[in-house]
C-alpha positions as a LaTeX table, in Angstrom:
\begin{tabular}{lrrr}
\hline
Residue & $x$ (\AA) & $y$ (\AA) & $z$ (\AA) \\
\hline
Met1 & $-5.05$ & $-48.70$ & 137.81 \\
Val2 & $-8.36$ & $-47.27$ & 139.06 \\
His3 & $-9.42$ & $-43.71$ & 138.43 \\
Leu4 & $-12.02$ & $-42.02$ & 140.64 \\
Asp5 & $-13.96$ & $-38.89$ & 139.77 \\
Tyr6 & $-15.26$ & $-37.25$ & 142.88 \\
Arg7 & $-17.56$ & $-35.04$ & 140.79 \\
Asp8 & $-19.21$ & $-38.10$ & 139.29 \\
Ala9 & $-22.72$ & $-38.70$ & 140.67 \\
Arg10 & $-22.10$ & $-42.49$ & 140.83 \\
Pro11 & $-21.06$ & $-43.91$ & 144.20 \\
Ile12 & $-17.32$ & $-44.59$ & 144.57 \\
Tyr13 & $-17.82$ & $-48.36$ & 144.82 \\
Thr14 & $-19.74$ & $-48.28$ & 141.52 \\
Gln15 & $-16.94$ & $-46.30$ & 139.89 \\
Ile16 & $-14.41$ & $-48.88$ & 141.10 \\
Ala17 & $-16.50$ & $-51.81$ & 139.84 \\
Asp18 & $-17.08$ & $-50.06$ & 136.50 \\
Asn19 & $-13.33$ & $-49.38$ & 136.21 \\
Phe20 & $-12.53$ & $-53.03$ & 136.66 \\
Arg21 & $-15.30$ & $-54.11$ & 134.23 \\
Ala22 & $-13.90$ & $-51.78$ & 131.60 \\
Gln23 & $-10.39$ & $-53.08$ & 132.11 \\
Ile24 & $-11.56$ & $-56.65$ & 131.80 \\
Arg25 & $-13.57$ & $-55.92$ & 128.65 \\
Ala26 & $-10.58$ & $-54.08$ & 127.12 \\
Gly27 & $-8.23$ & $-56.98$ & 127.89 \\
Val28 & $-6.12$ & $-54.95$ & 130.28 \\
Leu29 & $-7.05$ & $-57.52$ & 132.96 \\
Val30 & $-7.41$ & $-61.08$ & 131.70 \\
Asp31 & $-8.71$ & $-64.35$ & 133.15 \\
Gly32 & $-6.57$ & $-65.31$ & 136.15 \\
Asp33 & $-5.12$ & $-61.85$ & 136.88 \\
Lys34 & $-4.99$ & $-61.03$ & 140.58 \\
Leu35 & $-6.68$ & $-57.82$ & 141.71 \\
Pro36 & $-5.07$ & $-55.67$ & 144.38 \\
Ser37 & $-6.02$ & $-56.63$ & 147.92 \\
Val38 & $-8.80$ & $-54.64$ & 149.56 \\
Arg39 & $-6.29$ & $-53.06$ & 151.97 \\
Glu40 & $-3.79$ & $-52.28$ & 149.25 \\
Leu41 & $-6.32$ & $-50.62$ & 146.91 \\
Ala42 & $-7.95$ & $-48.73$ & 149.81 \\
Gly43 & $-4.55$ & $-47.33$ & 150.74 \\
Glu44 & $-3.66$ & $-46.46$ & 147.15 \\
Leu45 & $-6.98$ & $-44.63$ & 146.64 \\
Ala46 & $-7.11$ & $-43.26$ & 150.20 \\
Ile47 & $-10.69$ & $-44.51$ & 150.77 \\
Asn48 & $-12.39$ & $-46.79$ & 153.26 \\
Pro49 & $-11.64$ & $-50.53$ & 152.71 \\
Asn50 & $-15.39$ & $-51.21$ & 153.04 \\
Thr51 & $-15.92$ & $-49.31$ & 149.83 \\
Ile52 & $-13.40$ & $-51.57$ & 147.99 \\
Gln53 & $-14.97$ & $-54.64$ & 149.55 \\
Arg54 & $-18.45$ & $-53.56$ & 148.34 \\
Ala55 & $-17.10$ & $-53.09$ & 144.75 \\
Tyr56 & $-15.45$ & $-56.48$ & 144.84 \\
Arg57 & $-18.63$ & $-58.13$ & 146.23 \\
Glu58 & $-20.62$ & $-56.61$ & 143.32 \\
Leu59 & $-18.06$ & $-57.81$ & 140.78 \\
Glu60 & $-18.08$ & $-61.28$ & 142.29 \\
Ala61 & $-21.90$ & $-61.44$ & 142.36 \\
Asp62 & $-21.95$ & $-60.55$ & 138.64 \\
Gly63 & $-19.29$ & $-63.19$ & 137.84 \\
Trp64 & $-16.48$ & $-60.84$ & 136.87 \\
Ile65 & $-14.12$ & $-61.92$ & 139.61 \\
Ala66 & $-13.77$ & $-64.83$ & 142.05 \\
Thr67 & $-12.41$ & $-64.79$ & 145.57 \\
Val68 & $-10.08$ & $-67.52$ & 146.64 \\
Ser69 & $-9.91$ & $-67.68$ & 150.40 \\
Gly70 & $-6.46$ & $-66.70$ & 151.65 \\
Lys71 & $-5.23$ & $-65.86$ & 148.14 \\
Gly72 & $-7.26$ & $-62.88$ & 147.02 \\
Cys73 & $-9.56$ & $-61.87$ & 144.13 \\
Phe74 & $-8.94$ & $-63.04$ & 140.58 \\
Val75 & $-10.40$ & $-61.99$ & 137.23 \\
Cys76 & $-12.80$ & $-64.53$ & 135.67 \\
Gly77 & $-12.84$ & $-62.88$ & 132.27 \\
Val78 & $-15.73$ & $-61.26$ & 130.42 \\
Thr79 & $-18.86$ & $-62.74$ & 131.82 \\
Gln80 & $-22.08$ & $-63.76$ & 130.11 \\
Asn81 & $-23.49$ & $-60.70$ & 131.97 \\
Ala82 & $-21.53$ & $-58.46$ & 129.59 \\
Gln83 & $-24.00$ & $-59.07$ & 126.78 \\
Pro84 & $-27.15$ & $-58.11$ & 128.76 \\
Glu85 & $-25.44$ & $-54.87$ & 129.74 \\
Ala86 & $-25.37$ & $-54.06$ & 125.99 \\
Glu87 & $-29.05$ & $-54.90$ & 125.42 \\
Pro88 & $-30.43$ & $-51.47$ & 126.29 \\
Leu89 & $-27.87$ & $-49.92$ & 123.93 \\
Trp90 & $-28.98$ & $-52.20$ & 121.09 \\
Gln91 & $-32.61$ & $-51.18$ & 121.77 \\
Glu92 & $-31.54$ & $-47.53$ & 121.68 \\
Leu93 & $-29.72$ & $-48.07$ & 118.35 \\
Asp94 & $-32.82$ & $-49.72$ & 116.91 \\
Ala95 & $-34.94$ & $-46.71$ & 117.96 \\
Val96 & $-32.46$ & $-44.21$ & 116.48 \\
Thr97 & $-32.16$ & $-46.26$ & 113.26 \\
Lys98 & $-35.96$ & $-46.31$ & 112.90 \\
Lys99 & $-36.14$ & $-42.51$ & 113.46 \\
Leu100 & $-33.40$ & $-41.95$ & 110.84 \\
Met101 & $-35.23$ & $-44.14$ & 108.34 \\
Asp102 & $-38.53$ & $-42.37$ & 109.09 \\
Ala103 & $-36.67$ & $-39.12$ & 108.38 \\
Gly104 & $-35.69$ & $-40.41$ & 104.94 \\
Val105 & $-32.15$ & $-41.62$ & 105.61 \\
Ser106 & $-31.46$ & $-44.85$ & 103.70 \\
Arg107 & $-30.31$ & $-48.06$ & 105.25 \\
Gln108 & $-27.25$ & $-47.88$ & 103.02 \\
Thr109 & $-26.34$ & $-44.44$ & 104.42 \\
Ile110 & $-26.77$ & $-45.65$ & 108.00 \\
Leu111 & $-24.59$ & $-48.69$ & 107.38 \\
Gln112 & $-21.94$ & $-46.53$ & 105.67 \\
Tyr113 & $-22.01$ & $-44.21$ & 108.67 \\
Leu114 & $-21.51$ & $-47.11$ & 111.07 \\
Lys115 & $-18.67$ & $-48.59$ & 108.94 \\
Gln116 & $-16.87$ & $-45.25$ & 108.99 \\
Gly117 & $-17.01$ & $-45.20$ & 112.77 \\
Gly118 & $-19.64$ & $-42.51$ & 112.99 \\
Asp119 & $-17.77$ & $-39.91$ & 110.96 \\
Thr120 & $-20.17$ & $-38.01$ & 108.70 \\
Asn121 & $-17.27$ & $-36.23$ & 106.97 \\
Ala122 & $-15.46$ & $-39.40$ & 105.82 \\
\hline
\end{tabular}
């Protein structure tokens, strides 16, 4: 369910939280799904339970999950915070689009490129 990359520069708790966010966005985990308990996931990943707890706290603070006392942690669905996470990417796309247009690439060519999924050979 959760994949850790020990060569990744991000802290383990961030990797765990990011894994769950990605699964929620992709629809693998949906609103109401129960997450593994802290103890269960810590045992499965062979890491300190405090690391899992920190990831869950971060997810809860951002509105991705909710904790029900005595029951566990449950997915709340894709939060309103998902859109702000994309904002820097939209700004980056705007900047790249402007550079392409300044270099003489037409708007039509850029749109065609995006419609083809970024394949310049299609």
